[in-house]
C-alpha positions as CSV (number, residue, x, y, z in Angstrom):
1,M,-136.9,-10.2,95.6
2,V,-133.8,-11.1,97.7
3,Y,-130.2,-11.0,96.5
4,K,-127.9,-13.2,98.5
5,F,-124.4,-14.7,98.5
6,E,-122.6,-17.1,100.7
7,T,-119.8,-16.1,103.1
8,V,-117.4,-18.3,105.0
9,T,-119.9,-19.5,107.6
10,G,-123.2,-18.1,106.5
11,V,-125.3,-16.2,104.1
12,F,-125.6,-12.4,103.4
13,E,-129.1,-11.3,102.1
14,V,-130.4,-8.0,100.7
15,D,-134.1,-7.2,100.5
16,E,-134.1,-5.4,97.2
17,E,-137.4,-3.6,97.8
18,L,-136.3,-2.0,101.1
19,C,-132.9,-1.2,99.7
20,Q,-134.2,0.6,96.6
21,T,-135.8,3.2,98.9
22,C,-132.5,3.9,100.8
23,E,-130.9,7.1,99.6
24,G,-127.5,6.9,101.4
25,K,-126.6,3.2,101.0
26,P,-124.4,3.4,104.1
27,C,-123.6,-0.3,103.8
28,I,-121.3,0.4,100.8
29,S,-119.0,2.8,102.6
30,E,-118.9,0.7,105.8
31,C,-117.8,-2.5,104.1
32,L,-114.3,-3.0,105.5
33,Q,-113.2,-5.3,102.7
34,G,-114.7,-3.1,99.9
35,I,-116.6,-5.9,98.3
36,L,-120.0,-4.1,97.9
37,A,-121.1,-1.9,95.1
38,V,-124.4,-0.4,94.0
39,Y,-126.1,-1.9,91.0
40,N,-129.8,-1.3,90.1
41,E,-130.2,0.6,93.3
42,Y,-129.1,-2.2,95.7
43,P,-125.7,-3.6,97.0
44,V,-124.1,-6.5,95.2
45,I,-120.7,-8.0,95.0
46,K,-118.4,-5.5,93.3
47,N,-117.6,-6.3,89.7
48,G,-114.4,-8.3,89.4
49,I,-114.8,-10.1,92.7
50,D,-115.7,-13.7,92.3
51,S,-118.3,-15.1,94.8
52,T,-116.1,-18.1,95.5
53,V,-113.4,-15.7,96.8
54,I,-115.9,-14.2,99.1
55,K,-116.9,-17.6,100.5
56,K,-113.2,-18.4,101.1
57,G,-112.8,-15.3,103.3
58,K,-112.9,-12.0,101.3
59,C,-116.0,-11.1,103.4
60,I,-114.7,-11.2,107.0
61,E,-118.3,-11.3,108.3
62,C,-117.7,-8.2,110.5
63,M,-121.3,-7.2,109.9
64,A,-120.4,-3.5,109.6
65,C,-122.6,-3.2,106.5
66,E,-125.6,-4.8,108.3
67,L,-125.1,-2.5,111.3
68,A,-124.9,0.6,109.1
69,C,-128.1,-0.5,107.3
70,Q,-129.9,-1.2,110.6
71,F,-129.0,2.2,112.1
72,H,-128.7,4.5,109.0
73,G,-130.4,2.7,106.2
74,K,-133.6,0.8,105.6
75,Q,-132.9,-2.5,107.6
76,A,-132.6,-4.3,104.3
77,L,-129.4,-6.3,104.9
78,T,-129.2,-9.5,107.0
79,F,-126.3,-11.8,107.8
80,Y,-127.3,-15.4,108.8
81,L,-124.4,-16.8,110.7
82,P,-125.4,-20.0,112.3
83,I,-123.7,-21.1,115.5
84,K,-123.5,-24.8,116.0
85,G,-125.6,-25.9,119.0
86,L,-127.4,-22.5,119.2
87,K,-131.0,-22.4,118.1
């Protein structure tokens, strides 16, 4: 199953199966805006933060969480940030 939410210009996705096997959850501590929390063994939007606020810019799309997951986690997080004109 995949958990996802929209950001300003793209989509953030979490592969729950991969994430559940990650012990350290480095993505949580690396989120510069502090919008991620662990719920049922995987990262979600922190309680009290509305997803519409994230889409308006609360998530700054720095990709620190994704990079932490790629290098120190289970490669379960992916940002899809389309660039117009680039395939």
